[in-house]
C-alpha positions in Angstrom: 22.8 191.4 35.0 24.0 191.5 31.5 26.7 189.1 30.5 28.1 190.3 27.3 31.6 190.2 26.2 33.3 193.3 27.9 31.9 191.7 31.6 33.0 188.1 31.0 36.4 189.2 30.2 36.6 191.4 32.7 35.7 188.1 35.1 38.2 186.2 33.4 40.9 188.8 34.4 39.4 188.9 37.9 39.1 185.3 38.0 42.7 185.0 36.8 44.0 188.2 39.2 42.5 186.6 42.5 44.1 182.7 41.2 47.6 185.1 41.3 46.7 186.2 44.5 45.5 183.7 46.3 49.2 181.4 44.2 51.1 184.9 46.0 49.9 185.2 49.0 48.2 182.0 50.0 48.2 178.9 48.6 52.4 178.9 48.8 52.1 179.1 52.4 49.8 177.1 52.7 52.2 174.9 50.3 55.0 175.2 53.2 52.7 174.0 56.1 52.0 171.4 54.1 55.1 170.8 53.6 56.5 170.5 56.5 54.1 169.4 58.7 54.0 166.3 56.2 57.8 166.2 56.8 57.7 166.8 60.0 55.1 163.7 60.3 58.0 161.8 58.6 60.5 162.5 60.2 57.9 161.4 63.6 57.6 158.5 61.6 60.8 157.4 61.2 61.5 158.3 64.7 58.4 156.0 65.4 60.1 153.4 63.1 63.5 153.7 64.1 62.4 153.5 68.4 60.6 150.1 67.1 63.6 149.4 64.7 65.6 149.4 68.8 62.8 147.9 70.6 62.7 145.5 68.5 66.0 144.7 68.6 66.0 145.5 72.7 63.2 142.8 72.7 65.5 139.7 70.3 68.2 141.0 72.4 66.1 140.2 75.7 64.4 136.9 74.2 68.0 135.7 73.2 69.9 136.7 76.7 66.4 134.8 78.1 67.6 131.7 75.8 71.2 132.3 77.1 69.9 132.2 80.3 67.9 128.7 80.3 70.5 127.3 79.4 73.3 128.8 81.3 70.9 127.7 83.7 69.8 124.2 82.6 73.8 123.5 82.1 74.7 124.9 85.5 72.4 123.0 87.1 73.0 118.8 84.6 76.3 120.7 86.4 75.3 120.3 89.3 74.0 117.4 89.4 77.1 115.2 88.0 79.3 117.0 91.0 76.3 116.2 92.8 76.4 112.5 91.8 80.0 112.2 91.6 80.7 113.1 95.2 78.0 110.5 96.1 80.2 108.2 94.3 82.7 109.2 95.9 81.5 109.2 99.1 80.3 105.8 99.3 84.1 104.4 97.3 84.9 105.8 100.7 82.4 104.8 102.8 82.4 100.6 101.4 86.7 101.1 101.7 86.4 102.1 105.6 83.8 99.3 105.3 85.9 97.1 103.7 89.1 98.2 105.6 87.2 97.1 108.8 85.3 94.4 107.2 89.4 93.5 107.2 90.6 94.6 111.2 87.8 92.7 111.9 88.5 89.7 110.3 92.4 90.0 111.6 91.4 90.7 114.7 88.7 87.7 115.4 91.6 85.3 113.5 93.9 87.0 115.9 91.9 86.4 118.5 90.7 82.3 117.5 94.7 82.1 116.7 95.4 83.1 120.9 92.7 80.9 122.0 93.8 78.2 119.4 97.6 78.9 120.5 96.7 79.1 124.2 94.4 75.8 124.2 97.4 74.1 122.6 99.8 75.4 125.2 96.9 74.5 127.6 96.7 70.5 126.5 100.7 70.6 125.8 101.1 71.7 129.4 98.7 69.5 131.3 99.9 66.5 128.5 103.6 67.5 130.3 102.5 67.2 133.5 100.3 63.8 133.1 103.0 62.1 130.8 105.9 63.7 133.6 103.4 62.4 137.0 103.1 59.0 134.2 106.5 58.4 133.4 107.8 59.4 137.1 104.9 56.5 138.3 106.0 53.8 135.8 109.9 55.1 134.9 112.1 52.6 136.4 115.7 50.7 136.0 115.0 49.0 133.0 113.6 52.6 130.9 117.1 53.7 132.1 118.9 51.1 131.2 117.1 50.5 127.7 118.2 55.0 127.2 120.8 54.1 128.2 121.9 51.5 125.2 120.4 53.6 122.7 122.5 56.2 124.5 125.6 54.0 123.7 124.5 53.3 120.0 124.0 56.9 119.0 127.4 58.0 119.8 128.7 56.7 116.5 127.2 59.7 115.0 127.9 62.5 117.3 129.2 65.1 115.0 133.8 66.0 114.8 133.2 69.4 117.1 131.4 67.5 119.3 133.8 64.3 119.4 136.4 66.6 119.8 134.6 68.3 122.9 134.6 65.1 124.2 138.4 63.8 123.5 139.6 66.9 124.7 141.3 68.4 128.3 141.7 64.8 130.1 145.2 65.7 132.1 144.1 66.0 135.6 141.4 64.4 136.9 137.5 63.7 135.8 135.7 65.4 133.0 133.3 63.5 131.6 130.1 63.7 134.4 127.5 60.8 133.9 124.3 61.7 135.9 121.5 59.1 136.2 118.2 58.0 138.3 119.7 54.8 138.8 123.0 53.8 139.9 125.2 52.2 136.3 126.4 48.5 136.8 129.6 47.8 135.7 129.8 46.1 132.7 126.8 49.2 131.9 129.9 52.3 132.9 132.7 49.7 130.7 130.1 49.2 127.3 129.7 53.9 127.8 133.1 54.7 128.8 134.5 52.2 125.6 131.3 54.1 123.6 133.0 57.3 125.1 136.6 56.2 123.9 135.8 55.1 120.4 133.7 59.0 119.2 136.6 60.8 121.4 140.3 58.5 120.7 141.6 59.3 123.5 140.6 57.6 126.7 138.1 59.9 129.0 137.6 59.7 132.7 134.0 59.5 133.7 132.2 61.0 136.8 129.0 59.4 137.6 126.7 60.6 140.1 123.3 59.9 141.2 119.9 62.1 140.3 116.2 61.3 141.4 115.3 64.4 138.8 115.7 62.4 136.1 113.6 60.7 136.6 115.1 57.7 134.1 117.7 57.3 132.3 121.4 59.6 131.6 123.0 63.0 131.0 126.3 63.5 130.1 128.4 66.7 130.9 131.9 67.3 128.5 132.5 71.2 129.6 129.9 72.9 127.0 128.8 69.7 125.9 126.1 67.5 127.2 124.7 64.6 126.0 120.4 64.0 127.3 119.5 60.8 127.0 116.5 61.5 130.1 113.0 61.4 131.0 113.5 64.4 133.2 115.3 66.3 130.2 113.0 65.0 127.4 109.4 66.8 129.7 111.9 69.4 129.8 112.3 70.2 126.3 108.1 68.9 125.5 107.7 72.5 128.3 109.4 74.5 126.2 109.0 73.4 122.4 105.2 73.5 123.9 105.3 77.5 125.5 107.0 78.3 122.2 105.1 81.3 119.9 103.1 80.0 117.1 104.2 82.7 114.1 
């Protein structure tokens, strides 16, 4: 085909018409479709980014929560260990206190038993000693022992209290009121010395009734109402036996 200016111009016109037609009926719809597709893709990307951000936030929250749980478990474990240690210490303290109390009770019980055994042994020893002394004195005591005890009593009379002196000097209006009991009979000199001493301490005349009682063993016992003056082996041995039976504190 021969190229001429008219053909060239027609070709240009055809091309322009084609361009217009393409732009009018093909490019614009395709452009719209492409724009819509791009917007959809961008929206999907934005949604994906949002979901990824949410997932990342959830992951961070999960990791943070895991860390908190680990910390809480660690703290709970430490609290449990501390509580167990405190409870163990408390139980050990209670056990030690109980053991100390038991030891103290056992010590007191042992001391009490030892004291009772010692006191029983002492009582037995004193009782045996008293019986032995009574037997020896009963076999060896005689008139000479009574004479010495009577002399000792006469010498001790001036040391009587005012109350005892009044008891010796009261109520002598009729009959004898002072009883003198001895293991052996008193001779006249002894009776006179005793009556003079009683008169001196009582401040009044006295009348004595004399008796003999072998149970006294040796010595005399003077009774004036509620007042009793003892200077004899029997009363001393009885007092010794009573003292030996008094429980120790």
